C-alpha positions, -999 to +999 in steps of 0.1 A: +468+133-573+429+115-583+401+122-570+387+089-554+354+104-546+348+100-587+351+059-586+312+058-569+304+078-602+323+052-628+313+020-641+331-010-670+321+003-699+315-031-708+296-048-672+290-023-655+303-031-628+319-015-599+357+003-604+386+000-574+417+023-576+448+005-581+476+025-587+476+040-618+443+018-625+412+017-620+406-018-621+367-038-627+357-060-598+342-078-618+360-092-654+399-073-641+401-050-672+426-019-661+419+014-669+447+035-667+449+065-653+466+099-673+469+133-658+445+123-632+417+117-654+406+079-661+415+068-700+376+045-694+384+035-736+383-003-740+409-005-763+434+012-744+426-011-713+448-038-699+436-074-700+441-092-675+468-120-676+450-146-684+430-127-707+441-128-746+412-107-765+383-085-748+364-111-764+376-134-737+361-115-705+342-128-687+315-092-691+318-096-727+304-135-729+274-124-710 
């Protein structure tokens, strides 16, 4: 089981915003980038994250445009 306590210590590596737990992912509360949780360890590598449905590139994320 994933330890939800660590969410308060982890932020999105792009926009530095809080994350929320959704299923097997940590999701940025600002841009919606989804970081998978594999074997109870969050994979916080941007290139391994899943883009929101309406975004085609990491450069198109709202966090990246600032």
